[in-house]
C-alpha positions in Angstrom: -4.7 -1.2 25.9 -7.1 1.6 26.8 -9.2 3.6 24.3 -7.1 6.7 25.1 -3.8 4.8 24.2 -5.2 3.9 20.9 -6.3 7.4 20.4 -3.0 8.7 21.3 -1.2 6.3 18.8 -3.8 7.3 16.2 -2.8 11.0 16.7 1.0 10.4 16.7 0.6 8.2 13.6 -1.7 10.8 11.6 0.8 13.6 12.5 3.6 11.6 11.3 1.8 10.8 8.2 0.8 14.3 7.6 4.6 15.4 7.9 5.5 13.1 5.0 6.9 9.9 6.8 6.2 7.2 4.3 6.1 4.2 6.8 3.5 6.1 8.8 1.5 7.1 5.8 1.3 3.3 4.9 0.2 2.3 8.4 -2.2 5.0 8.4 -3.5 3.7 5.2 -3.9 0.3 6.4 -6.0 1.4 9.4 -8.3 3.0 7.0 -8.4 0.2 4.6 -9.2 -2.5 7.4 -11.3 -0.1 9.9 -8.6 -0.5 12.6 -9.6 2.1 15.1 -11.0 4.5 12.6 -14.1 4.0 10.2 -13.2 1.9 7.3 -12.6 4.2 4.2 -11.3 2.9 1.0 -10.7 6.2 -0.7 -8.8 7.7 2.5 -6.8 4.4 2.6 -5.8 4.5 -1.0 -4.8 8.2 -0.8 -2.5 7.5 2.1 -1.1 4.4 0.4 -0.5 6.3 -2.8 1.2 9.1 -1.0 3.7 6.4 0.6 4.1 4.7 -2.9 5.2 7.9 -4.5 7.9 8.3 -2.0 9.1 4.9 -2.7 8.0 2.9 0.2 8.2 -0.7 -1.2 5.5 -2.3 0.8 3.1 0.7 -0.2 4.0 0.2 -4.0 3.3 -3.6 -3.6 0.1 -2.7 -1.7 -1.0 -0.3 -4.1 -0.1 -2.5 -7.1 -2.3 -5.2 -5.6 -5.3 -2.9 -5.6 -4.6 -1.6 -9.1 -4.2 -5.2 -10.4 -7.5 -6.3 -8.9 -9.6 -3.1 -9.5 -10.4 -2.8 -5.8 -11.4 1.0 -5.2 -9.5 1.9 -8.3 -9.8 1.2 -12.1 -8.0 -1.8 -12.9 -4.5 -1.0 -14.3 -2.4 -4.0 -14.9 0.4 -1.9 -16.5 0.8 0.5 -13.4 0.3 -2.6 -11.2 3.4 -4.2 -12.7 5.4 -1.0 -12.6 4.8 -0.7 -8.8 5.6 -4.4 -8.4 8.9 -3.9 -10.3 9.7 -1.0 -8.3 9.0 -2.7 -4.8 10.7 -5.9 -6.0 13.9 -3.9 -7.0 14.0 -2.8 -3.2 13.8 -6.3 -2.1 10.0 -6.8 -1.3 9.8 -10.7 -1.8 6.0 -10.5 -2.3 6.3 -8.0 -5.2 8.9 -10.3 -6.9 6.3 -13.1 -6.6 3.6 -11.2 -8.2 5.9 -10.3 -11.0 6.8 -13.9 -11.4 3.2 -14.9 -11.3 2.1 -12.4 -13.8 5.1 -13.5 -16.2 4.0 -16.9 -16.1 0.2 -15.8 -16.7 1.7 -14.2 -19.9 3.6 -17.4 -20.9 7.2 -15.9 -20.0 9.8 -17.9 -18.4 11.8 -16.6 -15.5 
């Protein structure tokens, strides 16, 4: 794929994200978080991830929860991470459900 194609895809993705499309916001966030086709920018990546999570995108909720649980780029906040995992799990995200189970076991709870 050419550099021009990559630039075009990034432009369309950014436009969709700016229009409020949660899936595009998460995909743009992942580009910034990983430095794929754009300079790596943790702050900008987390901002796009937050926007998608606030719209109820389950994978974005889970991803943001992971950053909060581990204190990466954000102050650690276990309660908010659990809340986001819970929201994502209730929408069928299996990874978020596994995170909740892991945290419950760590707390000595049983499923």
